[in-house]
Structure formats: structure tokens, C-alpha cells
C-alpha positions, 0 to 999 in steps of 0.5 A: 340160796333158797330154791324157788317155788315150782310155780315161779317157773310156770308163771315166768314161762307163761309170761314169756310165752304170752309176750312172744305171742303178742309180739308175733300176732299183734306187734309184728303180724305183718312183714314190714320194716322195723323203724328205729323208733319202734326198735328203741321203744321195744328195747326200752320195754324189754330192758325195763321188764328185765330190771323189774324182774331183777328188783322182784328177785332181789326183794324175794330172794335177797340182794345177792340173788339180785346182783347175780341176776343183773351180772348174768343179764349184763354178760349175756346181753353184751355177748349177744351184741357180738352175735348181732354182727353175725346176724347182720352178715348172714342177712347181707350174705343171703340178701334178706329184705329188711321186712323179713328179718324180724320174722327170722329173728323171732323164730331163731330166738324162739329156738335159741330159748329152747336150746339155752334151757337144755344147755343151762340145766345140763351145765348146772348138773355137770358142774354139780357132779363134776366140779373139775369141769369148772377149770375146763370151762374157765380155760375154754373162756380164756382161750376164747377171749384170747382168740377174740382179742386177736381178732380171730373170726372163724364163725361161718354158719354156712360151712357147718355140717347141718347147713350143708346137709340141709342144702344138699338134701332138702329141695329149696328155691333160692328166693324169700317167698314173701317171707315164708319158710316153705313154698309150693312149686309145681305141686311140691313143697320146697324150702325157701331161702328163708329157711336156710337163713333161719338154720344159719341163725340157729347155728350161730346162736349155738356156737355163741352159747358155748361161750355165754353159758359157761360165762354165766355159770361163773356168776351163779349156779342157781338154775332159775337165775341163770335161765331167767337172765338168759331169757330176758337178754334174748327176748330183747335181742330182736329189737336191739338188732334193729336199733343198732343195725345201722351202727354196729360197725362203729363199736370198733373196740367191742370185741376187745371189751367182750374178750376182757369180760370172758377173760375175767369170768374165765379167770374167776372160774380157774381161781374159784378154789383160791379166791372168791370174788364177791358178786358186786365186784364181778358186776363192777368189773363187767360194767367197767370193762364194757364202759371203757370199750363203748367209751373208746369206740365213741371217742375213736369211731374211725378205724386206724386202717382201711380194713374191709368189712368181713363177709361170709364166704359164698 
């Protein structure tokens, strides 16, 4: 597949930067609750932009490139939904008012974009130079899928070393400080609870990226397709959170569906030398797995037992 002109990178990143500025300075310049109507509208806007980019790439780079972008976008988007559960638990744990949650997600996802870019280019470079890492990534995805299928839930950003270091060494006040990350108290600048929440959001995204980046590397090695599909999926994550926040728990079979997706792409990486699975088939498999998981969740919304909602340890 042909490499894209350098100008594409400039135009794409410039457009992303412009959208982020408009989002922060115009759409959400004041701390306020995000309504369901607004969340659904902006979710539709971000999805439409992603599909528009998909059509453009298919027209300029070929149908195969379009299929690879769409498959990567769906994988990243579906795995991001699982990340939304963690965001929900973090906000509940720190008791963050709903009017401040969008600001945290904005800066959290802005940081995630920078970290994902570094991880994507590092991953592509490693696989190009050390082909055997394909099998390591594949095995890692299958192991993660198995843990997810078993219901393993060991993610707790508050126990990470960066969070504990900040909590011990950075002076902070245990309040949201009207949405500010830093507040001046007695002539001294101190961090607010908002900064601790932001750190947790960033840490959780790094942990999820360890799974999502190898997963998309199983679909394509084209840096621009990987980067653009990741960015478009992340840009719509904030609005998707507010659209689904009230009903996230109803997706009872989501983890099993995501485990199936990770297991499939992991197996694809392990068998890459023996069996080449065409991109249209990969896309169809991902769509079918997610469709079955969502369909079963809607048909059987009630839990079979009275499991208590998981909480981040305090």
C-alpha cells in the first residue's frame, strides 16, 4: 500500500487540533451538565466524520485501505466502550460532579492522543524490525481475552505508582475547586481532586492501549491508517460516555464480546505466517461478535444473579 503524502499528516492533525479547540472554547466553554440530546448529537457528528474519512481513504488509497481503517476504527471504538466503565467508576469513586466530567475527559483524551501516537509508531517500528514480536502480541491478546472472558477485573488506577507518588508528594486539597486542576490556598498553589482524577483517567487509558494498539496492528501496519482510526475513535469517546453513562451496566455481555474480538485478532497474529485472513472477513467477524454481544445484552438485560457493582478500592 502506498505511503501517504506528508501533507496528509499536517492536514489531519491540523483538523483534529481545530476540532479540539472548537470543542473546548466554543461548545463546552462553561462547566455544565452534558445533556443526552447533546451527547447523542455529537456522537453522531464524530461517527459521521470518521465514516467520511473512511470514504476518502478508500477513494484515494483503495478499497483495502478503507476496509482496514474501518476495521481498526470498530476495534478501537468497541474497546473504548470498556474503558468507559472505568471512567464511570473513577468519577463515582472521587465523587466528581457531572458538570466537571467533560473537562476531565477532554484533557484526558488529549493526553491519550499524544501517548497513542508514540505507542503506534513504536509498535509499527518494532514489528517491522522484529517480526517475532507479532507472536508475542498475539499471545498477549489471547491471554487478555481469556482474563476478560473470566470476568477478571484487576484495573485500579489508584493503586498505580504514578498516582501514589503524586498523592504523596504533590500538595492537594480534597475538593474539585470549581473545575480547576490547581487552586491557590494561603498563598500556595495546590492540586485539586480534579488533577488526581485526571491522572487516573490517563493511567487507565495507557493500560487499555496496551491491548488496543496490538489489536489494530493485527489489521494493518500502515501508520496513517492506525493513527487516524485511533484518533477518530478517541475523539468521539467523550460524547459517547455521556450518551451511554446512564445505561452502561445494561451491556451485560460486553466483556464477553470484547474478549471474542481480542481473541480473534490475537489468533490472527499467531497464524499470520500460516493463514492470511482478508480484511473484509476480519471486519465481518468483528461486526458479528459485537452484534451478538449487544443483541444478547438487549434481549437479556437482567443479571442472572445479584452481583454488586464493582467499586474502586478506597
